[in-house]
PDB file of N, CA, C and O in Angstrom:
ATOM      1  N   MET A   1     -21.590 -28.470   4.734  1.00  0.00           N
ATOM      2  CA  MET A   1     -21.923 -27.522   4.093  1.00  0.00           C
ATOM      3  C   MET A   1     -21.081 -27.516   2.482  1.00  0.00           C
ATOM      4  O   MET A   1     -21.766 -27.481   1.460  1.00  0.00           O
ATOM      5  N   GLY A   2     -19.890 -27.545   2.426  1.00  0.00           N
ATOM      6  CA  GLY A   2     -19.040 -27.540   1.270  1.00  0.00           C
ATOM      7  C   GLY A   2     -18.536 -26.353   0.761  1.00  0.00           C
ATOM      8  O   GLY A   2     -18.646 -25.248   1.293  1.00  0.00           O
ATOM      9  N   TRP A   3     -17.905 -26.648  -0.426  1.00  0.00           N
ATOM     10  CA  TRP A   3     -17.229 -25.788  -1.312  1.00  0.00           C
ATOM     11  C   TRP A   3     -18.316 -25.124  -2.304  1.00  0.00           C
ATOM     12  O   TRP A   3     -18.751 -25.951  -3.105  1.00  0.00           O
ATOM     13  N   THR A   4     -18.776 -24.028  -2.423  1.00  0.00           N
ATOM     14  CA  THR A   4     -19.761 -23.503  -3.401  1.00  0.00           C
ATOM     15  C   THR A   4     -19.249 -22.954  -4.117  1.00  0.00           C
ATOM     16  O   THR A   4     -20.108 -22.579  -4.915  1.00  0.00           O
ATOM     17  N   ASN A   5     -18.043 -22.507  -4.501  1.00  0.00           N
ATOM     18  CA  ASN A   5     -17.512 -21.478  -5.457  1.00  0.00           C
ATOM     19  C   ASN A   5     -18.218 -19.848  -6.129  1.00  0.00           C
ATOM     20  O   ASN A   5     -18.303 -19.267  -7.211  1.00  0.00           O
ATOM     21  N   SER A   6     -18.652 -19.615  -4.532  1.00  0.00           N
ATOM     22  CA  SER A   6     -19.530 -18.462  -4.767  1.00  0.00           C
ATOM     23  C   SER A   6     -18.611 -17.341  -5.042  1.00  0.00           C
ATOM     24  O   SER A   6     -19.145 -16.526  -5.794  1.00  0.00           O
ATOM     25  N   TYR A   7     -17.524 -17.050  -4.725  1.00  0.00           N
ATOM     26  CA  TYR A   7     -16.445 -16.012  -4.943  1.00  0.00           C
ATOM     27  C   TYR A   7     -15.239 -16.561  -5.842  1.00  0.00           C
ATOM     28  O   TYR A   7     -15.077 -17.781  -5.823  1.00  0.00           O
ATOM     29  N   VAL A   8     -14.486 -15.887  -6.526  1.00  0.00           N
ATOM     30  CA  VAL A   8     -13.542 -16.172  -7.217  1.00  0.00           C
ATOM     31  C   VAL A   8     -12.292 -16.355  -6.418  1.00  0.00           C
ATOM     32  O   VAL A   8     -12.199 -15.635  -5.424  1.00  0.00           O
ATOM     33  N   TYR A   9     -11.477 -17.045  -6.625  1.00  0.00           N
ATOM     34  CA  TYR A   9     -10.491 -17.524  -5.865  1.00  0.00           C
ATOM     35  C   TYR A   9      -9.495 -17.944  -6.671  1.00  0.00           C
ATOM     36  O   TYR A   9      -9.697 -18.130  -7.871  1.00  0.00           O
ATOM     37  N   ARG A  10      -8.195 -18.157  -6.042  1.00  0.00           N
ATOM     38  CA  ARG A  10      -6.830 -18.964  -6.830  1.00  0.00           C
ATOM     39  C   ARG A  10      -5.742 -18.991  -5.634  1.00  0.00           C
ATOM     40  O   ARG A  10      -5.533 -18.044  -4.875  1.00  0.00           O
ATOM     41  N   PHE A  11      -5.112 -20.194  -5.601  1.00  0.00           N
ATOM     42  CA  PHE A  11      -3.971 -20.390  -4.930  1.00  0.00           C
ATOM     43  C   PHE A  11      -2.906 -20.414  -6.013  1.00  0.00           C
ATOM     44  O   PHE A  11      -2.901 -20.970  -7.112  1.00  0.00           O
ATOM     45  N   VAL A  12      -1.818 -19.497  -5.268  1.00  0.00           N
ATOM     46  CA  VAL A  12      -0.390 -19.360  -5.682  1.00  0.00           C
ATOM     47  C   VAL A  12       0.612 -20.182  -5.181  1.00  0.00           C
ATOM     48  O   VAL A  12       1.041 -19.989  -4.044  1.00  0.00           O
ATOM     49  N   ILE A  13       1.046 -21.088  -5.896  1.00  0.00           N
ATOM     50  CA  ILE A  13       1.798 -22.156  -5.511  1.00  0.00           C
ATOM     51  C   ILE A  13       3.177 -22.111  -6.121  1.00  0.00           C
ATOM     52  O   ILE A  13       3.207 -22.596  -7.252  1.00  0.00           O
ATOM     53  N   GLU A  14       4.446 -21.606  -5.617  1.00  0.00           N
ATOM     54  CA  GLU A  14       5.428 -21.623  -6.325  1.00  0.00           C
ATOM     55  C   GLU A  14       5.524 -20.715  -7.598  1.00  0.00           C
ATOM     56  O   GLU A  14       6.442 -21.038  -8.350  1.00  0.00           O
ATOM     57  N   GLY A  15       4.746 -19.615  -8.007  1.00  0.00           N
ATOM     58  CA  GLY A  15       4.656 -19.129  -8.884  1.00  0.00           C
ATOM     59  C   GLY A  15       3.664 -19.365  -9.940  1.00  0.00           C
ATOM     60  O   GLY A  15       3.454 -18.579 -10.864  1.00  0.00           O
ATOM     61  N   ALA A  16       2.869 -20.855  -9.700  1.00  0.00           N
ATOM     62  CA  ALA A  16       1.898 -21.076 -10.551  1.00  0.00           C
ATOM     63  C   ALA A  16       0.578 -20.912  -9.963  1.00  0.00           C
ATOM     64  O   ALA A  16       0.376 -21.097  -8.763  1.00  0.00           O
ATOM     65  N   GLN A  17      -0.351 -20.557 -10.813  1.00  0.00           N
ATOM     66  CA  GLN A  17      -1.739 -20.412 -10.420  1.00  0.00           C
ATOM     67  C   GLN A  17      -2.834 -21.091 -10.563  1.00  0.00           C
ATOM     68  O   GLN A  17      -3.117 -21.338 -11.735  1.00  0.00           O
ATOM     69  N   PHE A  18      -3.620 -21.516  -9.689  1.00  0.00           N
ATOM     70  CA  PHE A  18      -4.553 -22.490  -9.796  1.00  0.00           C
ATOM     71  C   PHE A  18      -5.937 -21.941  -9.158  1.00  0.00           C
ATOM     72  O   PHE A  18      -6.108 -21.510  -8.017  1.00  0.00           O
ATOM     73  N   GLY A  19      -6.823 -22.066 -10.145  1.00  0.00           N
ATOM     74  CA  GLY A  19      -8.323 -21.917  -9.415  1.00  0.00           C
ATOM     75  C   GLY A  19      -9.083 -21.935 -10.593  1.00  0.00           C
ATOM     76  O   GLY A  19      -8.630 -22.476 -11.602  1.00  0.00           O
ATOM     77  N   GLU A  20     -10.262 -21.368 -10.576  1.00  0.00           N
ATOM     78  CA  GLU A  20     -11.525 -21.762 -11.562  1.00  0.00           C
ATOM     79  C   GLU A  20     -11.149 -20.929 -12.802  1.00  0.00           C
ATOM     80  O   GLU A  20     -10.863 -19.752 -12.582  1.00  0.00           O
ATOM     81  N   THR A  21     -11.120 -21.259 -13.752  1.00  0.00           N
ATOM     82  CA  THR A  21     -10.450 -20.954 -15.228  1.00  0.00           C
ATOM     83  C   THR A  21     -12.116 -20.253 -15.864  1.00  0.00           C
ATOM     84  O   THR A  21     -13.188 -20.735 -15.497  1.00  0.00           O
ATOM     85  N   HIS A  22     -12.050 -19.486 -16.499  1.00  0.00           N
ATOM     86  CA  HIS A  22     -13.091 -18.425 -16.883  1.00  0.00           C
ATOM     87  C   HIS A  22     -13.104 -18.110 -18.682  1.00  0.00           C
ATOM     88  O   HIS A  22     -12.216 -17.452 -19.222  1.00  0.00           O
ATOM     89  N   PRO A  23     -14.053 -18.602 -19.289  1.00  0.00           N
ATOM     90  CA  PRO A  23     -13.814 -18.336 -20.925  1.00  0.00           C
ATOM     91  C   PRO A  23     -13.295 -16.837 -21.130  1.00  0.00           C
ATOM     92  O   PRO A  23     -12.414 -16.478 -21.912  1.00  0.00           O
ATOM     93  N   GLU A  24     -14.133 -15.944 -20.143  1.00  0.00           N
ATOM     94  CA  GLU A  24     -13.713 -14.535 -20.483  1.00  0.00           C
ATOM     95  C   GLU A  24     -12.490 -13.935 -20.241  1.00  0.00           C
ATOM     96  O   GLU A  24     -12.265 -12.869 -20.815  1.00  0.00           O
ATOM     97  N   ASP A  25     -11.608 -14.436 -19.463  1.00  0.00           N
ATOM     98  CA  ASP A  25     -10.534 -14.102 -19.046  1.00  0.00           C
ATOM     99  C   ASP A  25      -9.325 -14.863 -19.895  1.00  0.00           C
ATOM    100  O   ASP A  25      -8.739 -15.907 -19.607  1.00  0.00           O
ATOM    101  N   GLU A  26      -9.173 -14.095 -20.898  1.00  0.00           N
ATOM    102  CA  GLU A  26      -8.493 -14.241 -22.161  1.00  0.00           C
ATOM    103  C   GLU A  26      -6.866 -13.978 -21.684  1.00  0.00           C
ATOM    104  O   GLU A  26      -5.877 -14.429 -22.260  1.00  0.00           O
ATOM    105  N   TYR A  27      -6.881 -13.325 -20.761  1.00  0.00           N
ATOM    106  CA  TYR A  27      -5.356 -12.799 -20.167  1.00  0.00           C
ATOM    107  C   TYR A  27      -4.690 -13.707 -18.927  1.00  0.00           C
ATOM    108  O   TYR A  27      -3.538 -13.651 -18.499  1.00  0.00           O
ATOM    109  N   HIS A  28      -5.756 -14.531 -18.507  1.00  0.00           N
ATOM    110  CA  HIS A  28      -5.503 -15.704 -17.421  1.00  0.00           C
ATOM    111  C   HIS A  28      -5.334 -14.596 -16.193  1.00  0.00           C
ATOM    112  O   HIS A  28      -4.497 -15.096 -15.442  1.00  0.00           O
ATOM    113  N   VAL A  29      -5.666 -13.586 -15.768  1.00  0.00           N
ATOM    114  CA  VAL A  29      -5.432 -13.040 -14.903  1.00  0.00           C
ATOM    115  C   VAL A  29      -5.852 -13.870 -13.587  1.00  0.00           C
ATOM    116  O   VAL A  29      -5.189 -13.876 -12.549  1.00  0.00           O
ATOM    117  N   LEU A  30      -7.096 -14.592 -13.800  1.00  0.00           N
ATOM    118  CA  LEU A  30      -7.603 -15.266 -12.534  1.00  0.00           C
ATOM    119  C   LEU A  30      -7.010 -16.456 -12.249  1.00  0.00           C
ATOM    120  O   LEU A  30      -6.785 -16.516 -11.040  1.00  0.00           O
ATOM    121  N   ALA A  31      -6.623 -17.524 -12.893  1.00  0.00           N
ATOM    122  CA  ALA A  31      -5.858 -18.688 -12.866  1.00  0.00           C
ATOM    123  C   ALA A  31      -5.475 -19.121 -14.363  1.00  0.00           C
ATOM    124  O   ALA A  31      -6.166 -18.908 -15.358  1.00  0.00           O
ATOM    125  N   ARG A  32      -4.069 -19.859 -14.315  1.00  0.00           N
ATOM    126  CA  ARG A  32      -3.625 -20.087 -15.336  1.00  0.00           C
ATOM    127  C   ARG A  32      -3.734 -21.990 -15.370  1.00  0.00           C
ATOM    128  O   ARG A  32      -3.354 -22.682 -16.315  1.00  0.00           O
ATOM    129  N   ARG A  33      -4.352 -22.507 -14.070  1.00  0.00           N
ATOM    130  CA  ARG A  33      -4.255 -23.731 -14.049  1.00  0.00           C
ATOM    131  C   ARG A  33      -5.638 -24.124 -13.490  1.00  0.00           C
ATOM    132  O   ARG A  33      -6.080 -23.520 -12.512  1.00  0.00           O
ATOM    133  N   ASN A  34      -6.333 -25.116 -14.079  1.00  0.00           N
ATOM    134  CA  ASN A  34      -7.862 -25.280 -13.345  1.00  0.00           C
ATOM    135  C   ASN A  34      -7.755 -26.034 -12.014  1.00  0.00           C
ATOM    136  O   ASN A  34      -7.293 -27.157 -11.814  1.00  0.00           O
ATOM    137  N   SER A  35      -8.233 -25.248 -11.238  1.00  0.00           N
ATOM    138  CA  SER A  35      -8.210 -26.012  -9.958  1.00  0.00           C
ATOM    139  C   SER A  35      -8.916 -27.298  -9.485  1.00  0.00           C
ATOM    140  O   SER A  35      -8.720 -27.925  -8.444  1.00  0.00           O
ATOM    141  N   ARG A  36     -10.020 -27.619 -10.765  1.00  0.00           N
ATOM    142  CA  ARG A  36     -10.985 -28.784 -10.450  1.00  0.00           C
ATOM    143  C   ARG A  36     -10.300 -29.802 -10.785  1.00  0.00           C
ATOM    144  O   ARG A  36     -10.722 -30.936 -10.560  1.00  0.00           O
ATOM    145  N   ASN A  37      -9.076 -29.563 -11.406  1.00  0.00           N
ATOM    146  CA  ASN A  37      -8.339 -31.139 -11.893  1.00  0.00           C
ATOM    147  C   ASN A  37      -7.098 -31.234 -10.846  1.00  0.00           C
ATOM    148  O   ASN A  37      -6.288 -32.136 -11.058  1.00  0.00           O
ATOM    149  N   THR A  38      -6.979 -30.759 -10.228  1.00  0.00           N
ATOM    150  CA  THR A  38      -5.793 -30.281  -9.204  1.00  0.00           C
ATOM    151  C   THR A  38      -5.962 -30.604  -7.465  1.00  0.00           C
ATOM    152  O   THR A  38      -6.582 -29.828  -6.737  1.00  0.00           O
ATOM    153  N   LYS A  39      -5.444 -31.601  -7.064  1.00  0.00           N
ATOM    154  CA  LYS A  39      -5.723 -31.430  -5.917  1.00  0.00           C
ATOM    155  C   LYS A  39      -4.501 -30.959  -5.181  1.00  0.00           C
ATOM    156  O   LYS A  39      -3.407 -31.448  -5.462  1.00  0.00           O
ATOM    157  N   LEU A  40      -4.649 -29.851  -4.069  1.00  0.00           N
ATOM    158  CA  LEU A  40      -3.367 -29.337  -3.351  1.00  0.00           C
ATOM    159  C   LEU A  40      -2.269 -30.400  -2.793  1.00  0.00           C
ATOM    160  O   LEU A  40      -1.075 -30.099  -2.787  1.00  0.00           O
ATOM    161  N   SER A  41      -2.661 -31.460  -2.399  1.00  0.00           N
ATOM    162  CA  SER A  41      -1.641 -32.315  -1.799  1.00  0.00           C
ATOM    163  C   SER A  41      -0.958 -33.031  -2.872  1.00  0.00           C
ATOM    164  O   SER A  41      -0.246 -34.014  -2.668  1.00  0.00           O
ATOM    165  N   GLY A  42      -1.158 -32.588  -3.869  1.00  0.00           N
ATOM    166  CA  GLY A  42      -0.271 -32.837  -5.101  1.00  0.00           C
ATOM    167  C   GLY A  42       0.668 -32.019  -5.550  1.00  0.00           C
ATOM    168  O   GLY A  42       1.639 -32.418  -6.192  1.00  0.00           O
ATOM    169  N   VAL A  43       0.432 -30.693  -5.219  1.00  0.00           N
ATOM    170  CA  VAL A  43       1.174 -29.731  -5.772  1.00  0.00           C
ATOM    171  C   VAL A  43       1.949 -28.885  -4.976  1.00  0.00           C
ATOM    172  O   VAL A  43       2.857 -28.152  -5.369  1.00  0.00           O
ATOM    173  N   VAL A  44       1.439 -29.063  -3.551  1.00  0.00           N
ATOM    174  CA  VAL A  44       2.376 -28.384  -2.311  1.00  0.00           C
ATOM    175  C   VAL A  44       2.922 -29.482  -1.392  1.00  0.00           C
ATOM    176  O   VAL A  44       2.275 -30.214  -0.643  1.00  0.00           O
ATOM    177  N   PRO A  45       4.090 -29.453  -1.578  1.00  0.00           N
ATOM    178  CA  PRO A  45       4.949 -30.195  -0.498  1.00  0.00           C
ATOM    179  C   PRO A  45       4.754 -30.014   0.946  1.00  0.00           C
ATOM    180  O   PRO A  45       4.703 -28.890   1.447  1.00  0.00           O
ATOM    181  N   LEU A  46       4.634 -31.194   1.686  1.00  0.00           N
ATOM    182  CA  LEU A  46       4.152 -31.225   3.216  1.00  0.00           C
ATOM    183  C   LEU A  46       5.022 -30.017   3.838  1.00  0.00           C
ATOM    184  O   LEU A  46       6.223 -29.979   3.573  1.00  0.00           O
ATOM    185  N   GLY A  47       4.553 -29.220   4.502  1.00  0.00           N
ATOM    186  CA  GLY A  47       5.074 -28.198   5.275  1.00  0.00           C
ATOM    187  C   GLY A  47       5.555 -26.722   4.557  1.00  0.00           C
ATOM    188  O   GLY A  47       6.130 -25.770   5.084  1.00  0.00           O
ATOM    189  N   LYS A  48       5.068 -26.916   3.071  1.00  0.00           N
ATOM    190  CA  LYS A  48       5.275 -25.534   2.512  1.00  0.00           C
ATOM    191  C   LYS A  48       4.353 -24.793   2.338  1.00  0.00           C
ATOM    192  O   LYS A  48       3.215 -25.222   2.152  1.00  0.00           O
ATOM    193  N   ALA A  49       4.678 -23.400   2.365  1.00  0.00           N
ATOM    194  CA  ALA A  49       3.467 -22.316   2.330  1.00  0.00           C
ATOM    195  C   ALA A  49       2.946 -21.950   1.044  1.00  0.00           C
ATOM    196  O   ALA A  49       3.766 -22.118   0.142  1.00  0.00           O
ATOM    197  N   PHE A  50       1.743 -21.467   0.659  1.00  0.00           N
ATOM    198  CA  PHE A  50       1.498 -21.106  -0.310  1.00  0.00           C
ATOM    199  C   PHE A  50       0.586 -19.931  -0.110  1.00  0.00           C
ATOM    200  O   PHE A  50       0.248 -19.613   1.030  1.00  0.00           O
ATOM    201  N   ILE A  51       0.135 -19.212  -1.262  1.00  0.00           N
ATOM    202  CA  ILE A  51      -0.773 -18.076  -1.248  1.00  0.00           C
ATOM    203  C   ILE A  51      -2.447 -18.414  -1.791  1.00  0.00           C
ATOM    204  O   ILE A  51      -2.829 -19.068  -2.760  1.00  0.00           O
ATOM    205  N   TYR A  52      -3.069 -17.825  -0.947  1.00  0.00           N
ATOM    206  CA  TYR A  52      -4.464 -18.469  -1.187  1.00  0.00           C
ATOM    207  C   TYR A  52      -5.516 -16.881  -1.361  1.00  0.00           C
ATOM    208  O   TYR A  52      -5.864 -16.220  -0.383  1.00  0.00           O
ATOM    209  N   GLU A  53      -5.773 -16.625  -2.406  1.00  0.00           N
ATOM    210  CA  GLU A  53      -6.446 -15.332  -2.641  1.00  0.00           C
ATOM    211  C   GLU A  53      -8.201 -15.689  -3.005  1.00  0.00           C
ATOM    212  O   GLU A  53      -8.665 -16.496  -3.811  1.00  0.00           O
ATOM    213  N   TYR A  54      -8.942 -14.689  -2.010  1.00  0.00           N
ATOM    214  CA  TYR A  54     -10.359 -15.066  -2.093  1.00  0.00           C
ATOM    215  C   TYR A  54     -11.198 -13.948  -2.397  1.00  0.00           C
ATOM    216  O   TYR A  54     -10.844 -12.844  -1.983  1.00  0.00           O
ATOM    217  N   ASP A  55     -12.143 -14.049  -2.986  1.00  0.00           N
ATOM    218  CA  ASP A  55     -13.126 -12.828  -3.522  1.00  0.00           C
ATOM    219  C   ASP A  55     -12.422 -11.277  -3.776  1.00  0.00           C
ATOM    220  O   ASP A  55     -12.474 -10.330  -2.990  1.00  0.00           O
ATOM    221  N   PHE A  56     -11.870 -11.309  -4.879  1.00  0.00           N
ATOM    222  CA  PHE A  56     -11.214 -10.481  -5.252  1.00  0.00           C
ATOM    223  C   PHE A  56     -11.421  -8.885  -5.342  1.00  0.00           C
ATOM    224  O   PHE A  56     -10.574  -7.994  -5.401  1.00  0.00           O
ATOM    225  N   GLN A  57     -13.156  -8.805  -5.331  1.00  0.00           N
ATOM    226  CA  GLN A  57     -13.654  -7.603  -5.353  1.00  0.00           C
ATOM    227  C   GLN A  57     -13.819  -7.096  -3.752  1.00  0.00           C
ATOM    228  O   GLN A  57     -14.139  -5.918  -3.596  1.00  0.00           O
ATOM    229  N   ALA A  58     -13.658  -7.754  -2.815  1.00  0.00           N
ATOM    230  CA  ALA A  58     -13.794  -7.418  -1.382  1.00  0.00           C
ATOM    231  C   ALA A  58     -12.990  -6.111  -1.074  1.00  0.00           C
ATOM    232  O   ALA A  58     -11.929  -5.923  -1.669  1.00  0.00           O
ATOM    233  N   LYS A  59     -13.383  -5.347  -0.311  1.00  0.00           N
ATOM    234  CA  LYS A  59     -12.717  -3.967   0.042  1.00  0.00           C
ATOM    235  C   LYS A  59     -12.184  -4.095   1.441  1.00  0.00           C
ATOM    236  O   LYS A  59     -12.364  -3.195   2.261  1.00  0.00           O
ATOM    237  N   CYS A  60     -11.383  -5.449   1.794  1.00  0.00           N
ATOM    238  CA  CYS A  60     -10.857  -5.584   3.026  1.00  0.00           C
ATOM    239  C   CYS A  60      -9.180  -4.929   2.950  1.00  0.00           C
ATOM    240  O   CYS A  60      -8.514  -4.885   1.916  1.00  0.00           O
ATOM    241  N   VAL A  61      -8.683  -4.412   4.433  1.00  0.00           N
ATOM    242  CA  VAL A  61      -7.526  -4.024   4.476  1.00  0.00           C
ATOM    243  C   VAL A  61      -6.844  -4.879   5.389  1.00  0.00           C
ATOM    244  O   VAL A  61      -5.647  -4.705   5.620  1.00  0.00           O
TER     245      VAL A  61
END
């Protein structure tokens, strides 16, 4: 199946935001660092937690 980037997402790791960068996102609301160039294993120490946000428009509670 694989990853399709169908929805906007970001990872927040020790305050740094990683996700798909968008030209229209001039204030870097979505992500400050491009996730295409980053492997999670390179920025998340083993055993550490991080935040994963997915589909910002969903109305989940």
